[in-house]
C-alpha positions as a printed Julia matrix, in Angstrom:
254×3 Matrix{Float64}:
  48.45  76.77  50.02
  44.55  76.95  50.96
  42.94  74.62  53.22
  39.57  73.55  52.04
  37.17  71.54  54.46
  35.16  68.77  52.9
  31.56  69.36  52.64
  29.3   68.01  55.4
  26.29  65.9   53.79
  23.25  64.72  56.29
  24.07  61.89  58.75
  21.68  58.72  58.49
  20.49  59.8   61.76
  19.33  63.44  60.69
  17.91  62.04  57.54
  15.55  59.17  59.04
  14.39  62.36  61.91
  13.73  64.23  58.46
  11.82  61.59  56.93
   9.73  60.66  60.05
   8.89  64.63  60.59
   7.62  64.67  56.87
   5.96  61.57  57.38
   4.0   62.76  60.55
   3.06  66.01  58.68
   1.79  63.94  55.81
  -0.17  61.71  58.32
  -1.71  64.72  59.64
  -2.32  66.59  56.23
  -3.81  63.31  54.46
  -7.15  63.26  56.15
  -7.94  67.34  55.92
  -7.67  66.58  52.27
  -9.84  63.5   52.38
 -12.39  65.53  54.24
 -12.25  68.71  52.08
 -12.48  66.47  48.68
 -15.41  64.26  50.78
 -17.25  67.33  51.29
 -16.99  68.36  47.84
 -17.98  65.61  46.41
 -21.25  65.56  48.49
 -21.64  68.76  47.56
 -21.41  67.96  43.85
 -24.0   65.48  44.24
 -26.32  67.78  45.93
 -26.25  70.28  43.09
 -27.15  67.33  40.95
 -30.12  65.92  43.06
 -31.41  69.53  43.04
 -30.59  70.05  39.46
 -33.13  66.96  38.61
 -35.78  67.83  40.97
 -36.06  71.25  39.29
 -36.17  69.27  36.15
 -38.76  67.44  37.51
 -41.03  70.23  38.61
 -40.85  71.93  34.87
 -41.37  68.35  33.07
 -44.45  68.05  35.49
 -46.03  71.41  34.69
 -48.67  71.47  32.06
 -47.65  74.93  31.24
 -43.86  74.76  31.14
 -43.01  71.19  30.14
 -41.48  70.44  26.87
 -41.1   66.92  25.2
 -42.62  64.32  26.76
 -41.82  61.58  24.44
 -44.14  58.98  23.76
 -46.52  59.86  26.7
 -49.22  61.6   24.22
 -51.76  62.57  26.81
 -50.26  66.18  27.27
 -52.2   66.13  31.01
 -50.13  63.11  32.09
 -46.86  61.17  32.12
 -45.04  58.46  33.41
 -41.96  58.83  35.91
 -40.16  56.47  33.6
 -40.27  58.89  30.73
 -38.73  61.91  32.8
 -35.7   59.44  34.11
 -35.52  58.81  30.32
 -35.27  62.21  29.54
 -32.46  62.8   32.01
 -30.38  60.02  30.68
 -31.32  60.78  27.25
 -32.04  57.55  26.11
 -35.03  55.36  24.52
 -36.95  58.01  22.76
 -34.91  61.11  24.23
 -31.52  59.63  22.44
 -29.26  62.14  20.69
 -25.86  60.26  20.74
 -24.82  58.81  17.36
 -25.3   55.29  16.58
 -27.61  53.04  19.04
 -25.13  52.13  21.45
 -22.66  54.88  23.57
 -19.92  53.96  25.7
 -17.93  55.84  28.04
 -17.42  57.5   31.72
 -19.93  57.36  34.39
 -19.34  61.02  34.45
 -20.82  61.34  30.73
 -24.28  60.97  32.63
 -24.03  64.08  33.65
 -26.52  65.28  36.28
 -27.47  61.51  37.0
 -23.43  60.59  38.23
 -22.89  61.09  41.85
 -19.37  62.19  42.41
 -18.38  59.34  44.53
 -19.24  56.93  41.7
 -16.73  56.25  38.98
 -16.32  53.45  36.06
 -17.6   52.66  32.97
 -21.36  52.29  31.53
 -23.16  51.88  28.39
 -26.23  53.53  26.94
 -28.58  51.86  24.55
 -31.03  53.55  22.57
 -34.8   52.64  22.21
 -34.58  50.89  25.48
 -36.35  52.16  28.63
 -34.76  52.29  31.98
 -36.18  49.29  33.54
 -35.28  47.03  30.82
 -31.47  47.75  30.93
 -30.43  50.88  29.06
 -28.01  51.74  31.45
 -25.28  49.2   32.23
 -23.93  48.06  34.27
 -26.46  48.23  37.39
 -23.41  49.0   39.64
 -22.58  52.14  38.48
 -25.78  53.7   39.09
 -25.89  56.49  41.29
 -29.52  57.29  42.09
 -32.7   55.54  41.93
 -36.5   57.04  42.06
 -38.95  57.11  44.15
 -40.91  53.48  43.04
 -43.93  54.42  45.0
 -44.26  57.46  42.33
 -43.98  54.98  39.48
 -45.51  51.98  40.81
 -47.5   52.47  43.92
 -49.1   49.75  46.39
 -52.95  49.41  46.0
 -55.27  47.5   47.72
 -57.65  46.25  45.18
 -60.72  43.63  45.79
 -59.07  42.66  48.82
 -55.78  42.31  47.61
 -52.21  44.19  47.33
 -50.97  45.13  43.95
 -48.77  47.37  42.06
 -49.36  49.18  38.68
 -47.87  51.89  36.81
 -49.7   55.07  37.27
 -49.03  58.09  35.12
 -48.63  61.37  37.09
 -50.22  64.8   36.71
 -48.83  68.32  37.53
 -51.78  67.79  40.76
 -48.27  66.22  42.02
 -46.92  69.93  42.65
 -49.61  70.72  44.83
 -49.5   68.27  46.98
 -49.08  69.13  51.01
 -45.41  68.87  52.35
 -43.47  68.42  49.17
 -40.45  68.68  50.96
 -41.08  65.47  52.34
 -41.98  63.09  49.51
 -38.88  61.81  48.15
 -38.0   62.3   44.7
 -34.6   60.16  44.26
 -31.76  59.53  46.27
 -28.49  57.82  46.52
 -28.14  53.85  45.88
 -25.76  51.02  46.03
 -26.21  49.72  42.58
 -23.91  46.82  43.26
 -26.45  45.67  45.69
 -29.61  46.01  43.22
 -27.2   44.06  40.85
 -27.13  41.41  43.31
 -30.46  41.16  43.84
 -31.34  41.38  40.27
 -33.5   43.94  40.57
 -33.2   47.12  38.77
 -31.32  50.16  40.28
 -33.33  53.15  39.01
 -36.27  52.34  40.97
 -36.53  51.7   44.82
 -38.85  52.37  47.86
 -38.27  51.94  51.59
 -39.8   48.5   53.0
 -43.66  48.59  53.58
 -45.74  46.56  55.89
 -46.09  42.94  56.16
 -48.06  41.41  53.31
 -47.65  44.08  50.6
 -45.48  44.02  47.41
 -42.69  46.15  48.68
 -42.5   44.39  52.23
 -39.57  42.48  52.07
 -36.6   45.18  51.3
 -35.86  43.71  48.42
 -35.76  46.78  46.42
 -34.19  49.06  49.14
 -30.51  49.66  48.74
 -29.72  53.16  50.07
 -25.83  54.13  49.08
 -24.31  55.91  52.45
 -21.64  56.73  50.6
 -21.1   60.31  51.73
 -19.38  59.81  55.11
 -21.72  57.13  55.88
 -24.78  59.06  54.69
 -27.23  59.3   51.73
 -28.73  62.42  50.36
 -32.22  62.52  49.34
 -34.12  64.87  47.01
 -37.4   65.9   47.54
 -40.13  66.7   44.93
 -39.82  70.62  46.21
 -35.79  70.43  45.36
 -34.71  70.41  48.74
 -31.46  68.05  49.7
 -30.93  66.61  52.87
 -28.64  63.71  53.99
 -28.95  61.07  56.69
 -27.76  58.14  58.15
 -31.21  56.5   58.97
 -33.45  57.27  56.32
 -36.1   55.25  58.07
 -36.25  56.54  61.41
 -34.69  59.97  61.33
 -36.94  62.94  62.57
 -37.02  64.4   59.19
 -40.48  62.93  58.47
 -40.03  61.58  55.16
 -43.23  60.41  53.68
 -42.05  56.78  52.27
 -45.57  55.44  52.33
 -46.52  58.36  49.72
 -48.87  57.54  46.66
 -49.7   60.02  44.01
 -53.21  60.68  43.98
 -54.92  59.3   41.02
C-alpha cells in the first residue's frame, strides 16, 4: 500500500506575514502611482492653458481671426467674446437644443484634469450671466483686468468693460501678463461672484482691493498654473509674491 502525505497549506502565521508584506509593498507603491497621476494631470492642464493662449493670439490677430461673434468692429473684440468662443456658448452655440448637460470633460480645453463633476451650458447666455453651471466646476478664470480694468477717472476709481485689439500682442514682456489660470470655483460660488474672471487684490481704495475676485486654485500639489499672453505656462505656490514678475496690475492700452 502506498502512503500518501497530506498536503501542507499555509499556516495562520505565514498568511499574516504574506498579507503584511503585500500591505507594505502597496503602501510604498501607491504614493508613487499617485505622484505620477498628479504630474500627468498637471501636464494635461498645462497643455489646455497653452492651447487657450494660442487660440487667443489667433483671435486677437486682425489678420488671422475667424468669427468674433457679435463683435462687429473688425479691429476690436471683448475678452468675454473670446471666452464664449472657447466654451462654444452664446452666439457660438453649436450643440443641439438650448441646454446641454454633461461632464466637465465635455468642456475640452476649458476643463482641468483635476476638476470633475457635471456641468450645464445654456445657449444665448454670456459667461458672466451664468451660461456655465455650477460655478464650483469651472476650472479657469480669465484676467479681469483685461476685461474690466480699473481706471482713475475724474478723481474716482471705476471699472468698465473695454474692448481689446491686436495692439495687446505687441506689448513688451507678454510672458509676464497673465491671461488665465487655475481657480477654485467653489470659493467663487461662496462669494457669489462669477468664476470666469479673477484678478489679484489691488491697492486700498480701488475696486478690486478687497480680494473678493481673487480665488486661485492651488490644486496641483499646492501650486496653481498660469498661462501668459505669449503662451508660456508656469506654476507657483505664491502667485502674488513669487519672483517671476507677474504683471497682475497690467491694463490694456486704449
